[in-house]
N, C-alpha and C positions, 0 to 999 in steps of 0.2 A: 427637285428642290425640296428641302425639308419644310415641314409645316412650322410656322412661327409659333412660339410658345405664348401662353397667356400674358406673360410679362412683356414680351416684345410687342404684342398688340396694344397692351396697356400703355406702353412707352409712347407709341404714336398718338393714341388718344389723349394722353395727358399733355403731350407737347403741344398739340393743337388747342386743347382747352386752356392750357396755362399761358400760351403766348401773349394774350393781352395783358397778363399780369407781369410779364417780363421773366417768366420761368420757362426754361427750355430743357427738355429731357431728350437726349439723342435716341433715335430709333436704332435698335441693335440689329446686327446681322445674324443670320442663322447660326446656331451653336454647332460646334463640332468638337471632337476630342483633342484638346491640346496635349502635348507631351508632358506627363507627370514629372515633377521634380524628383531628383534622387532621394533616397531615404535619409541620406546625410548630406547636407548642402552648406557650403560657405557662401554667403551672400551679403557682402558689406553694403552699407547704405551709400547712395549716391545723391549728392546735393543737386537737385535738378534745376535750381533757380539761377545757376551761375553761367549759363550759356555754353558750357562745355559738352562734348560729345560723350555719352556714357559708353558707347561702343569703343571709341578710341582709347579712353582712359582705362577701361577694363582690360583691353589688350596690352596696354603698357604695363599695367600692374600684374598681369598674369592671372586675371580673375575671370571666371566663366559666368557667374551669376551675380546679379545686383538687386538690391532692395531700393526701389525708387522713391524718394521722399520729395514732396508729399502731395496728396490730392485733398482739396478742400474747396469750399464755396467762396465766392468773392466777398460776400457779406452775409451776416446772420439773417436767416429767413429765406435764403435762396435754396433751391433744390438742384442747382447745376454745379457739378464738380469740375474743377479746372486744376491744372498743375499749379501748385502754389497759390491758388486762388487768383491767378492772372488771366485775364480775359484774352490775352494774346497767346495763351498756351492751353487750347481746349483739348478735350479728350478726342483726338482724331489722329488719323495716320500721319498728318503733317507735323504733329508734335511727337517726336521720338520714334515714329513708326519704322523708319529706315534703320535707325540704330538698333531697335529691338530685333529686327530681322537679321541684322548682321551678327548680333550676339547669339542668336539661335543657330546661325550657320556655323558657328564655332563650337557648338555643343552646349551652349548655356541657355539662360533664360532670365527673365526679370520678374520681381515680385512688387507690384505697385502697392504703396502704403497710403492709407487714408489717415488723415488727422495730423499728429505731431503736436508738439507743445503749443505753437502759436495758434493753430486752429482750435485746439482743445481749450485754450485760454480764452479765445475771442468768440466762441460759439460758431465757428465756421467749419467745424467738422460736420460732414454731411448729415449725420443722424441727430446732432444737436441743432443744426441750422434748419433742416427740413422736417416738418411735422407729419408728412404723409409717407407711411411705410412703403406703399406701392411705388412712389417716386424714388425713394431711397434704393429700393430693390432694382428698379429700372436703371438707375445710375450705375449700380454695381454691374448689372448685366451688360449695359452698353460698353463699359470699360473692358470687360472680359472678352466680348466678341470683337471689339475694335482692335485690341492688341493680342488676342488669342493667348491669354495667360492662364496658367494652371493654379495660381494661388493669389489670394488677396490678403493683405495685412491690415489690421486695425490698430493704429498707434494711439492708444487711449491713456491719457494722463491729465494732470491738473484738474481743471473744472469739469472735464468730461467724466471723471471718476465719481462725481457726486450728482451728476445729471441723470437721475433715475429714469426720467422719461426718455431721454436720449439713448440710454443703455438699452431699454426695452425696445425702442423702435429699431435700433441697430440690429439686435439679435432677431427680431421678427423678420426684418428685411433679409438677413443672412439666411434664415430658414427658407424663405421664399425662393431665393436664388439657388440655394442647394437643391430644392425640389425641382426647379426649372432645369438645372444642370443634369440632374439624374434622369429626368424625363427625355433629355436630348443626348444621352450617352456621353456627357462630358464629365471628366474627373476634375473636381474643383476642391481645393483645400482652403481653409481659413486659418489664419494665425492672428493671435492677439499679442501685441507688444505692449508690455505693462511695466510700470515702475515697481521696484521691489525693495524690501529691506534685506539685511544680511541673513535672515532666517526664513524668507518666503514673502508671499504677497501680504499686504495689509488691506486697505479698503478696495484695492483692485480685484480682490477675490469675489466681490459682489458682481463684477462684470461676467465672470465665468458661471456663478450661481444662476444668473438670469439667463445665460445662454442655455444651460441645462433645462431650465424651466420652460424655455421656448422651443426646445427641441432642435436648437442650432448646434451643429457639430463643430467643435473646435479641434483642429488637428494639431496645432502647435501653440504653446504659450511661450513667448519670447520675452525673457526678463532683461530689463535694462540694468545691468550690473554695474552701475556707476551713478554719480550724482546722488549719493545717499543723504547728503546734507544733515548728518547727525553730529557734526562738529567733532568727529573722531578721526584718528589716523587709521588708514585701512591697509590690510594686506589684500590687494584686489583679487589676486588669483584664489586665495583661500575663501574670500567672501563670496565669490562667484559659486564655489562649490557648496558652501553652506546655504546660500540662497536657493540654488537649484534643488538641494536635498529637501529643504522646506517646502518648496513648490511640489515636489513629487508626493510628499505626505498629504498636502492639501488636495492634490489631484486624485489621490487614492480615495478620499472621502467623496469626491464628486463623481468618480467613475469607479465604483467598487468592483465592477466585473473585469477590469483590466489588470493584467499582470504587471509586475514591477518593470519588466522589460518594455512593455507597451507604454507604461507611464513615462519612463525615461525617454522613450521615443517621441513623446509629445513636447519635450523640453527644447527651447532654444535660448541662447544667451547672446546678448549684444554688449560688447565692451566699448570703452572709449579710450583708444590708445593714448598714452602719455598723460598729461595733466588734464583733468576733466573740469567742468564748470565750477565745482566747489573750490578746487585749488590743489596745491601740491600734496595735501594729506590724502588725496584720492588720485594716486598716480599708477597707471597700468603700464608696467615696464616690459621691455623685450623679454626678460626672463619669465614674467607672468604669462606672456603669450604662449611660450613653450609649455608651461605647466597646464594652462587651460586647454591647450590643444590635446595633450596627452590624456588629460582627464576626460575631455569630451569624447575622445575615441574609446576610452575604457568603459564609459557609461552608455555609449550608443545613443547620444542625444540626436535630435533631428537637425539642429541648425546652429552654426556659428556665424556671428556677424560683428561688425563694429561700426561706430560712428566716427568718421565717415571716410570714404575712399580719398577724398581730397586732403584729409589730415594725415595720410600715411607717409610722412616725411619728417626730417628733423631740422627744418629750416629756422625754427624759432625756439631754441632751447631755453628753458626757464620761464616760458610764457604759457599760461593756461587758457583754456576755453576759446581756443582759436578755431576758425572754420577751415583754415588752410595748412595747418601744421600741428604736430603732436605736442610740442613743448618740451620734448626730451631728445637727447642725442640718439639718432637712429639712422640706419641706412634707408634710402627711399624704397618704399614698398616692402619694408621688413615684415610688417604685420600681415600684409596680403600674402607674401610668400610663405610665412609660417602657417597660416590657416588654410591656404589653398588646397593642400592635399586632403583636407577633410571631405571635400565633395566626392561622392561616389558611394561605394559600399562601406567597408570597414578598413580604412587605410591603416597601415602598420607604421607606428612611429619609428623614426630614424634613431641613430645612436645619439645619446645625449648624456650629460652629467651635471652635477651640482658642486658648488664649492661653499664651504662654511668655515668660520673661524671660531675656535673654542679656547679660552673664553673670547667673547667678541669685543672686550674692552679691558683697559688696565689704567691705573693711575700711578704715576712715579714722580719722585722729586727730581729736580735737575741733577743730572749725573747718574741717575738710576737706570735700571734695565727691567725688561719684562720678557716673558716667553709664553708660548702657546702652541696650539696645534692647528694646522690647516687640513681639513678633512675633505676628501672628494668622494662622490658616490655615483654609481650608475643609475640614471633616472629612466632610461629606455635604451633598447638595443643591447649592444655589447660594449665592454670596457675599451676606452681609448687612452692613448698616452697624452697626459695633461701637463703642459708647461706652466709653471707657477712664477709669479712675480709680485712685487709690492711697489705701489707708487703713492705719492702724496706726502712723503716725509718732509717736514720742514727742516730748516738749517739746524744743525746740532743733533739731529735724530738719524740713526741708521737702522733700516729694517731689511731683514733678509729671510728667505725661505730656503730650507735645506732638507732633502735634495730639491733641486730646481725643476725636476720633472718626476711625476709618478704615474702609475696606471690608475685609472678611475676606480675608486674603491679603496685606495691607499691614502696614507696621511703623510704630511711633512711637518717639520719643526719651524715655528715662527720665532725669530729672535729680534728684539728691539733694544737698542741702547741709546742713551742720551748723554750730552755733555753738561758740565756745570753751567755753561753759557746758554743752554736751551731756554728759550723764552716760555714762560708759563702760558698755557692755553689748551684748547681742546682741538685735537688734530685727527680728522678722519683719514685713515689709511685705506687704500683700495688694494685688495688682494685679487689678482686676476688669474684665472685658469684658462688656458687656450689650447686648441687642438689644431692639427694640420687641416687646412681647408678653410680656416677662418672662424670656426665656432668658438665662442668664449662665454664665460660666466664670471661674476665677481662676487665678492663678499666685503663687507665694510668692517674694519677694526678701528675702534675709537680709542685713541691714546690721549689721556689727560696728563699734562705736565703741571704739577701743583705750583701754586704761587698766586699772587694777586694780579688779576686781570685789569688793565686800564679800563676806565669807564668813559664812554662817549657821551655826548649830550645832544639833545634836540634843542635848537634855537627857537625861541618864541613858542614853546610847546604849550604855554598857558594863555597865549594870545593877548596878554595884558598890555602889550605895546599899543594895542588898538589898530595895528597895521598887519597886513598879511605877510610881508617879507620876513624870512626867506622862503616861505611856503609858496608854492605855485598851484593855483587853482582854489576855488572856494571863495567865500566872503566872510568878513568878520561881523559878528552880531553881538548885541548886548543882552539878548534873551532868546532861548534859555541858556544858562551857563551852569557848569558844575561847580566852579569856584571863581572868585574874583568878579570882574566886570565884563569879560568878553569870552567868546567861544568861536569856533569855526563852524560855518554852515556849508554843506556840500549838497548841490541840487542836481540829481540825476535827470536825464531826459529819456525819451523813448529809445535813443540810440547810444547814449553814453551813461557811465556810472557816476559822472560828476566828480572825478578824482582830485584830491589835493595831495601834493608830494613835497618831500624835502630830501635832498641828497646829504648823506653823512659819510665821513671817512673815519672809521673805527680802527681799533687794533686788529691786525689780521689774525685769523684762526682763533678767535676768542668767542666764548659763549656770552650772549647778552639776552636781555629780556625787554621787549617793547611793551609798554603799558599805555593804554588810552582809555579815557572815559568817553562813552558814546551813547547816544539815544536815537531812536527812530527805526522805522522799518528796514530791515536788512542793512545794517551798518557794519562795515568791514574795517579792520585795521591790519596792516601787515608790512612786510619788507620784501623787496626783490632786488635783483642785481647780483651782488656777491653772496646773497642768501635768499631763500624763498620760504616764507612762513606766513600764515595769516590766521585770523579768527574773526567771528562775526556774531551778531546778535540781532534779534528782531524786537527787543524790549523797548517799550515806549517811554521808560524812565531811564535815568542815567545808569549805565552798566560799565563795569571795568573789564576791558579785554586784556588778556595777558598772552603775549606771543614770544615764546623762547626761540632763539635762533643762534647760529654760529656763523661768524664771518668767514670769508674765504681768504685767499692769499693776499688780496689787495686791501681788505678791510672796508671797501666801499659798498654801501647799500643805499637803497632808496626807501624811505619810510612813506607809507601812504595810508590814507583813509578814503573810503568811497562808499556810495550807496549802491542801488541796483536799478537796472533799467526800468524806467516808467514808474518807479516808486516815489514816495514823498521825500522831501529833503531830510538829511540826517545831520546830527550835530556832534562835534568832537571837542574835547577840552583836556587839559593836563596830560599831554602826550610826552612820554619820556622813554629814554633808553638807558638802561643801567646794568 
């Protein structure tokens, strides 16, 4: 039997000493060498609070490795970590132990993740909650030996990024556990999952600086390449690449002895498939997944991940920020299947291609015509035969591609004609390239037929009737108001955004602009249904939000305003669509 380490002995002492205070620290089993993770690993997050089996879902999705979210204390001040802070889910073999062994039997493993937004916000992340470095280290050690894991992840965001004492305790505890692991012949990796800008870390860089000063080794820096919340429309694949490049430059300053290859080998990226928490302006598409996969292979990064495995399906198109679906049309497990080959050494990308339209838009009068080019290109592997088609043309518009099939790398001619009876409007046409076996990519061509677009109207948008109808949700108030005598108040709760909505039927395939005057923390205005667009502000004074959108074939949309979970009420007035 191996001799127990100092931290293991300390765990037992602390558990006995702390018991009268309600603090329990599990006594760890002897350390031994867990199997290290591959140099390149795909490990999507698993939402551990929903009662599902991680082993069963991983098998169904074709995934070998999982990042398990999350470990935290039940309340601030505690030093006992639990899965999701739930006392019924302790760190013990009875919680997920059998699942983890099954995953390992298939050649995979798990990465337990501490923290997460809720814990970081509520000070229940272990290093924010517990002020004793030795107890934090003992909690880490207990989890490692209970589940025999080779890597721990620290998901640090929100308030944890500014808790300097918690940052320092965490890194000191990591250093202690790394020393314990080294003394016991165990390979242990530490990853930090951090929010990022499109050009690299902002305040989160202080977490890594502190790790360096404490001698804590950070093996992987995993960027959350979503939820930028900068009120801009994003090319998510491109922004992943610029964020990672910025991180590598920052890591070069922290670790000047590492080569570029080694620095890229410290990089991880976590995407959010489909529509993220911000909204449709931050949508990670199926095409983005292929781009990011190929880029990740070419750069030799350490880890690919996404939030979360339960979202990898297309059951709720047009809906964002869901825990159970991506919000975009997709095959079930599309993102898992796309990223899964990343695990291992250096996988070779398969054959793939791209489709672009040039120009990407045109304006014509009714009865007019337009022409362009549809270009294809080989993005990986070898050239394939690509079949081309155009869809989405409204009545009176004919769109064709000639020839109808080309070899990737070649171009075709796009021809569009309209009749004198074609209704004015903005019409997005979808150009699809597909190959044998089911692979496809699309490009959007925007056709504008000139003329006057009908204008829809919001009923009771200034709330001067003094009644809510035809709005659903919210209440009418007399103060504050932007104009007149009344406005709308929306009151979020801890579990709802407090939404108010009104259904409109507008002209189909027309461009409109929603305007709304709002005030209050995290006030949103937008449309969904036949169109998806939104904007927001956190201004405490009246602010005008402007949301351009284009209706679909039915013209039906739902106009909404809402606040944000757990925040103060927001106010809206003078809402219009024109």
